[in-house]
C-alpha positions, 0 to 999 in steps of 0.5 A, a space after each residue: 509582475 516580470 517574474 511571473 512573465 519569465 516563470 511562465 515562459 520559462 515553463 511553456 519552453 521546458 513543458 513543450 521540451 518535455 512534452 516531445 521527449 515524452 512522445 518520442 519515447 513512448 513509440 519507441 520504450 515500452 517501460 513508462 518514466 518514473 521521473 517527471 517526463 513519465 507524467 508529459 508536458 502538461 504536468 511538468 508545466 504545473 510542476 514548474 509552476 508550483 514551485 515558482 509561484 507558490 502562490 497560484 492554486 494549480 489542479 494537479 494532484 501533483 503539486 505540492 501545498 506547505 508542509 502539513 500540520 502532521 499533529 492532526 492530519 489523521 491515518 485515512 487522509 495520507 497515501 503509502 506504497 505497498 508492495 504485491 506480494 512482498 515476501 515473493 522469491 523466484 523460482 529455481 529455472 528448472 521449476 520455474 520453466 516446467 510451472 510455465 508449461 503447465 500455466 502460462 500464468 506462471 510467467 509473472 512468478 519471474 521475480 525476487 523482492 528485498 527483504 522485508 527490512 530492506 523494502 521499508 528502508 525504501 520508503 514502503 508501508 503496507 506488505 501483502 503477505 500469502 500464508 499457508 498452513 502446514 503442520 508446521 504452523 503458518 508458512 507465507 509463500 505464493 504456492 507451495 511446492 510451486 513458486 515457494 520461495 520467500 523472504 520470511 519463510 514463516 509468519 512468525 519470521 516475517 512478523 519478527 523482522 517488521 517489529 524489529 524495524 519498526 522499534 529501531 524506527 520509532 515515529 515512521 509512518 504507520 505500517 499495515 500488513 495485509 494477510 491472505 490465507 491460501 487454500 490451495 496447497 493441501 490440494 498439492 501436498 499432505 503438509 497442508 491443509 484448509 485452515 479451520 476457526 482455531 487457525 484463524 484465531 493462532 493469527 491474534 495469538 502471533 500478532 500479539 506475541 510479536 508486536 508490543 501492545 503499545 506499537 500494534 493498532 487494533 480496531 478497538 483503538 479505532 473504534 474508541 467510544 463508538 459502538 461498531 468500527 464502522 460509525 467510528 471511521 465515518 466519524 472520522 475518529 482514525 488516529 492522528 500520524 502523531 498519535 499512530 506513529 510507529 504503529 503497525 496494524 493487520 488486515 484480514 484479506 478475506 471475505 468469506 468463511 475465514 472471515 466469518 470465522 474471525 468476526 464470530 461473537 465479534 461482529 465489531 471486531 471487539 479485542 480483536 488485533 487485526 481489522 478485516 476486509 469489509 463489506 459496506 457499513 456493517 459493524 467491521 466496516 474499516 478497510 476495504 480492497 478496490 483493485 481497480 485503480 478506475 474504480 470510481 466510487 473509490 473517492 467517496 467511499 475514502 471520503 466516507 470514512 473507510 481506508 482503501 487499498 488499490 493496484 496500481 500496475 502488476 507483473 508485465 503490466 506497468 501502464 503509466 495511465 493506471 499509475 495515474 489513476 491510482 496516484 489521484 484515485 484517493 485510495 490509501 494505500 497504492 499496491 505496486 509490482 515494481 517497487 522502488 531499489 527493486 527496478 530501475 527508475 524508469 520502471 519503477 513506482 513510487 509517490 511523485 519526489 519518492 516521499 515515504 507518503 503524501 496527503 491524500 488527494 482527495 481525503 488530506 486536508 488540502 486536496 489535490 495539492 499535495 504536500 509530503 509526509 516525512 519521517 520521523 513523526 511529531 509526538 502528539 
């Protein structure tokens, strides 16, 4: 009992100090804190008590529980961090200045991402790639001619780099790629064109050529014996982490004509290499994009079985309350514009404690009492 009193006393003092410091800092500094002070004294109090008195149930999404049973933990029961425009390289100063004069949002192009393999070393497990179709095939870039810098010039380059890293780290947490097919290029240069159905299907060929079949997680793998993909995920048939360790899966971030072409004749993605951005309760349904982390539907949709991506911040917008909403939302991929390794600790976003993954506070086995998921993942 004495130790409990001491622990509470220390916690209260520590919490008050941090609350005062946080309040003062918020008036004088724009960037949010990534450290414990960023989340305020209430979080500090709960976290300290959770460390000192493990038996007490504390209602906080960042209080750690015991290490989960990784052999039974499923892919839809964790959270990982992804990067927005994961390939991006800052345009040359002259081009950037000219672009800003024409379109104000070009100010948001003023950043350079680390190479994909370095991001993987920093714990990133989801990449967003913008693909533009040229005479040379699928190119990775934002806006041809204006914001064309990329650490991986082609989709084949990106696949090869991620696949090499994956094979060198065979029990890693699954890596996902989010592909957005851009269509502005043909309006800016004759070297680019709007994709047709055959071009979308070619993505499958490139994926299968670059990623060995035993390391590629496909819709067929998840659907199993179910008639549709939706039936499988709704009945909690996402693979366990031990079964999915070392694997890569790809999501086509499209909901218009390109997705329709990809689904043609394959309504439940039978035989396809990619998942797709989904409508609700359709044969192909498995992955959702909900970029607003305050969306109240994220939690119930996650409980229904969907794998969900949200954005916890954006260029020139790094509000701590948005990040906290994302962490607590139940979304599985938390996409940031401020990844660790690229920005200073007081601005970078990562999971609490810098974990590569943690149990999901909505769908995980211990709810809000999250715990880190560490690599290498165990074998089945």
